[in-house]
N, C-alpha and C positions, 0 to 999 in steps of 0.2 A: 399981718399972714400966720399962720401958726404955726409950731415948730414940726407937725406931723407931715404938712405943705411943703417946708425947707425940706425933710428927709424924704420925701417923694421925688419932689424935682433933681432935688442928688442922685439917687437912684435912675429917673428915670433919663434926665441929660444926657450919659454914655452909650443909652442904646439908643436913641434915636440920632444922638450923630452919627454911630456906626452906620444905621439903616438909612442916612442921605448919604454918608460915605457911600454905602453899594449898588446905589443908584445912580447916581453922579457918576461912577467910578466906569460902569456902561456905556455913558455916551463919550468919553473923555478917549480919543488916538492915541493907540499904544504906540511910540515911535520906533521909525523904521530903522535907526540908526545901527549897523552892527548884525544885521541879520544875513545880508546879501555877504559877509566875510566867513561865516560859519558853515566849515567844508565838513560833507555828511559822507562817506566811504564803507558801502558793503565789505565787512569782515568776512571769511571764511567760516563758518561753526567749527569748531575744537572736533567733533565731532561724525563730521562727515569731509572726507578727503576728494578732493577737488580730480573732478574727473582726467583721466590720461590723455596725452596728447598724441596724437595719431603717429605712427613710426612708419616710414619709407624704407620701401627695400625686402631682399630676399630673406626670408626664413633660414636663419642656420648661421650668417654672418654674425660681429660682432654688432654691437649698438653703441653711436656715439650722443649722448646726451645733449645737446646745444642750449646753453643759459642765454639769452640776451637779459642783461639785467635791468633792472627799476621797471617802469611802465606805468601807467594809469595816471595816482593822481602825482606818484613818486617822477620826476622827471628827469633826475641826474643831475649829469654837471650839466653849464650853459656856459654858451661862448659862438661871436664868431654869427649869429643869429639861430643855430642850430640846441637843437633838446638830445643830451645820453640817449635817453631813452628811445629817440628815434632811428640814431644813427648806430646800434648797438646792435637793431633787429635790423637793417636793411645788411650787415655786416653778416649775422648768422642766416641769413636765410639765401645772399649771395653763398657762404658754407656748404649749407643745405642743400644747394641744387646740385652746388661742385660736389660734391659727396654720391648725390644722387647719379652725376651722370657718370662718375667714376662704376658704380655700383659695385664696390668693395665691403661696404658695411653698409649699418641699417643708421636712419639718423633721425631726433626728433626733436625738438624745440618743447620747452616748457611755457613757451609764450609763442604764438606767430600772430599776435594782435595787443592794443593798447591795453592793456591789463595789470592789474597789480598781482605781486603775489610777495610772501614774506620768503624769508631765506629758509626758513623750514620747509615750507609748500616746495620749492626746486629742490632741495639735496631731497625730499621723500619722494615727490616725481621719479627724479633718475633711479634711486631707492626699487621704488617701485618698481619699472622699467625693469629692472635687473643690468643697471646700464653696463657698461662695459668700461667707458670713460665718459668724464663730461667735463665741459670744457664750458664755462660764465664770461660773455663779452661782457666789455665796461672802458669807457674812456674819460679822461678825465679833466680836471678842472684845474692851473695856476692860480688864480685870481687876477691878479693885474700883473705877473711876469710875463707877459705873454711870448717872452722868450723862450719858453722852456717847453722842450719839446720832446718829443721820441717817446714810442712804446717800451713796455713793462709789462713781466712772466713772471707772477705769483704762486705761490702753492704754497700749503696752512705751516701754520709752525704756534706754540706756543707766544717765542720772541720772535719780535718785529725786527729785521735784516736791518731795518735804517729807522731813523726818528720819519722822514718822509714816507716807509708802509707803515709804520702805525698810526700816522694821521689818517692816510688811505684808509687801513680797512676801520678805524676809526668813525668815519664817513660812512664809508660804505655800510655797515652795521647798524650805523644810525639811521638809517633807512625803515628799519621793521619799526622804527617809533613813528606816532601820531599823536598828535599836537601834545608829547611830550609821553605818552602811554607807551609801553613797552607791546606790542599787537604780534609777535615772534610764538610767541606762544613759547617758549623753549627756555628753562631755568640756568642760571648760571653754572649749576654743578653739572648738570645733563650736559652742556655743552663745553664743560670742560675733560666729561669722560669722552665725549665721541671723539675731540683733538686729542687725546691721546690716542683711542683706539687705531685713528685715523692717520697718525703717525708711524705705531706698530707695522699696520697691517696693507699699507698704498701709501706711504711717502714713495718708497724707491719708484713705484712704476710713475708714479709725478713727475719727480724731480726727472723721469728719464725720459718723459713726454715733455716738460720742458726744455730740455736739451734741445732736442730736437726740434720745436717750433724755434730756438734761437737759431741752430744751423741752417735751419732751411732758407729761416728768413732773412740770412744774411744776404747785402746786397740789395735782395727786392721790397724789405719791411725799414723806415728808419728809426732804430731803437732807441733807448734813454741811455747816457753814458753808462745807466748802471738800472740793465734790464734783469736781472735776476734777482727776485725780491721775497720773500717768507712774511706770513703775518695771522694775525689767529682771524680769518676772515670765517665770519658765519656760514658763505655760498660755498663755501669747501666743507663741511665735517660730514661729508656722507663716510664712516667707517670704514666701509668693504668697494670705495669705485675709486680709480683713480680718478684726481680732479686737479685741475687748473685754472687759473683766473689768467687773460687774456687783459690786460688793460693797453688799448688798441693804441691809444695817443693823448695829445689837449686837445679838445675844442676849443679850448681858448688861444689856441695858437693860430695862426690866419694857414699856414702851409699844412699842420696837420690837421684842420678842420676839414679843408676844402679835398686834402685829400681823401679821409673817410667817409667825406658825403657825395664821392665821386663814383660811378659805376666801374672806371678804370682802376683808383682805386680799393674798391671793395673786392674787382675778381681778385685784384695780387691777394689783398688779405685772403682769400678764398684757394688760391693756385699756392700760397705755402702753407696754410694750413691743412688745409689737403694731403701735401706731400708729407708733413712733418706724419699726420695718424696713418699714413699709407706706412709710412716708416715702421711705427711705434706696432699698430700689429705684428706684422711681418715678423719683427724681433720677440713680438711676443709670443706668436708661434714656433717658433726656435727655439726659444726655453723651455 
């Protein structure tokens, strides 16, 4: 075999090998392993704000925006066979219905179904509706510590009131992350500015409402031994809307979970919260 033939074979051999790989690759089945574990979630477009929810109540009355936490692919805490997103939606609906029956305020829910909203969307809904009060409803998990029980009331602060409050804020704020990517669409610098603005302009009103929840709930709602807390929670960062997060209990606790899931427990929650809201706005009108 001549040198020229050797050179030609060296040149053509890789090309023939590539061609064979292409042909046979089309006949080799692609493994399905892992495909069923890919989570696809439709995220809102940055420049296309979501539609505003319906407002119930007479025009001219103060507006309360109720925010059931989590939703969609984000179930929140889990325990005793319950998911936080379903528990808090039921509580929010019970409060909405009670406020509608009372007829003293207007009311809207950030979500009235099993949908996912990032924190910035929840805050934006309250601001775009020109809300007078924002209440975010959550439930917590204590993991294996099933004896931990009771509700807590959170207001906004740059500094967490305790290590437990800091951990709670870290978990709640992390719901804006999907597969490790922050989908909240808000920089830390902007968030810090909003925290400072909120503290200056609305913290007094938020604290006043939190105190009323604690007072009206005495004897009707089981509170945590340390019921008043504060932390840098993203969902409370509306600079011009008094905002409170009500952590309604621990669904990892059997008694708390049963109370929050029952019609009686939800009605008791709605009664307490509606009284606190009525007193809050009555005091606002007097001042």
